[in-house]
C-alpha positions in Angstrom: 0.0 0.0 0.0 2.9 2.4 0.8 4.3 1.9 -2.7 0.8 2.4 -4.3 0.3 5.7 -2.5 3.8 6.9 -3.4 3.3 6.0 -7.0 -0.1 7.7 -7.2 1.1 10.8 -5.4 4.2 11.1 -7.6 2.3 10.7 -10.8 -0.4 13.3 -9.9 2.2 15.7 -8.6 4.3 15.4 -11.7 1.2 16.1 -13.8 0.5 19.2 -11.8 4.1 20.4 -12.2 3.4 20.5 -15.9 -0.2 21.9 -15.7 -1.0 24.8 -13.5 -4.7 24.5 -14.2 -4.6 21.0 -12.6 -3.0 22.5 -9.5 -5.5 25.3 -9.3 -8.5 23.0 -9.7 -7.5 20.4 -7.1 -5.5 22.3 -4.5 -6.9 23.0 -1.0 -8.9 26.3 -0.9 -11.3 26.6 1.9 -13.3 29.4 0.2 -13.8 27.2 -2.9 -14.7 24.2 -0.8 -17.3 25.9 1.5 -18.7 28.5 -0.8 -18.7 26.6 -4.0 -19.1 23.1 -2.7 -15.9 21.8 -4.2 -15.5 19.3 -1.5 -13.3 17.0 -3.6 -10.4 19.5 -2.8 -10.4 18.4 0.8 -8.7 15.2 -0.3 -7.2 15.9 -3.8 -4.8 18.5 -2.4 -3.0 15.7 -0.5 -1.7 14.2 -3.8 -0.4 17.5 -5.1 2.9 19.2 -4.2 4.4 22.6 -4.7 7.7 21.5 -6.1 10.2 18.7 -6.3 11.7 19.3 -2.8 8.2 19.3 -1.2 7.4 16.0 -3.0 10.6 14.2 -2.3 10.6 15.0 1.4 7.1 13.8 1.9 7.7 10.6 -0.1 10.9 9.9 1.8 9.1 10.2 5.1 6.2 8.0 3.8 8.7 5.4 2.4 10.7 5.4 5.7 7.7 4.8 8.0 5.0 3.3 5.8 6.4 -0.2 5.6 7.0 -0.3 9.3 3.5 0.8 10.0 2.1 -1.7 7.6 3.9 -4.4 9.5 2.5 -3.2 12.9 -1.0 -3.1 11.4 -0.7 -6.6 10.0 0.4 -7.8 13.5 -2.4 -6.1 15.4 -5.2 -6.0 12.8 -4.5 -9.1 10.7 -5.7 -9.2 7.1 -7.6 -5.9 7.5 -4.3 -4.1 8.3 -3.8 -3.0 4.7 -7.4 -1.6 4.6 -6.8 0.3 7.9 -3.5 1.7 6.6 -5.3 3.1 3.5 -8.1 4.5 5.8 -5.6 6.1 8.1 -3.8 7.8 5.2 -6.9 9.1 3.4 -8.7 10.2 6.5 -5.6 12.0 7.8 -5.5 14.0 4.6 -9.0 15.2 5.4 -8.8 15.6 9.2 -5.4 17.3 9.2 -6.9 20.2 7.3 -10.3 20.7 9.1 -8.8 23.4 11.3 -7.6 25.4 8.2 -10.9 24.7 6.5 -12.7 26.6 9.3 -10.0 29.2 9.7 -9.6 30.2 6.1 -13.2 29.7 4.7 -13.4 33.5 4.0 -9.9 33.8 2.6 -10.1 33.3 -1.2 -6.4 33.5 -1.7 -5.4 30.9 0.8 -4.2 27.7 -0.9 -2.4 24.6 0.3 -1.0 21.4 -1.2 0.9 18.4 0.1 0.8 15.1 1.9 2.4 16.4 5.1 -0.6 15.9 7.3 -1.0 12.3 6.1 2.7 11.5 6.4 2.8 13.0 9.9 -0.1 10.6 10.8 1.9 7.6 9.5 5.0 8.7 11.5 3.0 9.1 14.7 1.0 5.9 14.3 4.4 4.1 14.0 5.6 5.9 17.1 2.5 4.7 19.0 3.5 1.1 18.4 7.2 1.6 19.2 7.5 4.8 21.3 11.2 4.3 22.2 12.5 3.4 18.7 14.8 6.2 17.6 14.1 8.7 14.9 17.1 10.5 13.4 17.0 14.3 13.6 18.8 15.7 10.5 19.4 12.0 9.6 22.1 11.9 12.2 20.9 12.5 15.8 19.0 9.6 17.3 16.0 10.7 19.4 13.4 8.3 21.1 10.2 8.5 19.1 8.1 9.6 22.0 10.4 12.5 22.7 10.5 13.5 19.1 6.7 13.3 19.0 6.3 15.7 21.9 8.8 18.2 20.4 7.2 18.0 17.0 3.7 18.6 18.4 4.9 21.6 20.4 6.8 23.1 17.5 3.9 22.6 15.0 1.4 24.1 17.4 3.6 27.1 18.2 4.5 27.8 14.6 0.9 27.4 13.6 -0.1 30.1 16.0 2.8 32.4 14.9 1.8 32.0 11.2 5.1 33.5 10.0 6.0 31.1 7.2 4.4 29.3 4.3 4.2 25.9 5.9 1.0 24.2 7.0 2.0 23.6 10.6 -1.6 23.1 11.7 -2.0 20.3 9.2 1.2 18.7 10.6 -0.1 19.0 14.2 -3.6 17.6 13.6 -2.4 15.0 11.2 0.2 13.8 13.7 -2.3 13.8 16.6 -4.8 11.8 14.6 -2.2 9.3 13.5 -1.2 8.6 17.1 -4.9 8.2 18.2 -5.9 6.1 15.1 -4.8 2.7 16.5 -6.8 3.4 19.6 -9.9 4.3 17.6 -9.7 1.0 15.8 -8.7 -1.1 18.8 -8.9 0.6 22.2 -7.3 -2.4 23.9 -4.0 -1.3 22.3 -3.6 1.4 25.0 -2.4 -1.3 27.4 0.3 -2.2 24.9 1.4 1.4 24.6 1.3 1.9 28.4 3.3 -1.2 29.0 6.0 -0.1 26.6 6.2 3.3 28.3 6.4 1.8 31.8 8.9 -0.9 30.8 11.5 1.5 29.4 
């Protein structure tokens, strides 16, 4: 499923690189969604990217954590694991942008693209199953996943409130939070597994 999502995202993003009309029609725009009922944008934006760097970073993150999460889902959800992985990814695209949908519904010129909310959900769902497995900051500095998660949420929330750059920090925050909670939504008994790992460190 990870490879399928990457392939679809890359193909759609590449098409949009060559066709600005495609980008304009399918990117996130809260005004167009709420005022003109273009609700398809609330999911299509997640398969578009602004440039090569944006696309490559998101796909590297998805590649790095997607297979691991698929393994965890297979262990805990059995044959339905692949289905739940797809549901997590697609629903994270939607849920990660609900805050911005409300915030920017009157802002005609606010647009957004990218899978960052969904990839954040994949990363945080993987952290849920292995909270002390290291993540490598700048690809070099190992940090326990749960520590990284706390720092990432704080930074995303803080930067989302500051609103001083062109990055969708709110989507990162809500996507990550949803990803962490998703296994519990599907199987609440998994909380005991998470708690056991935290306490047994």
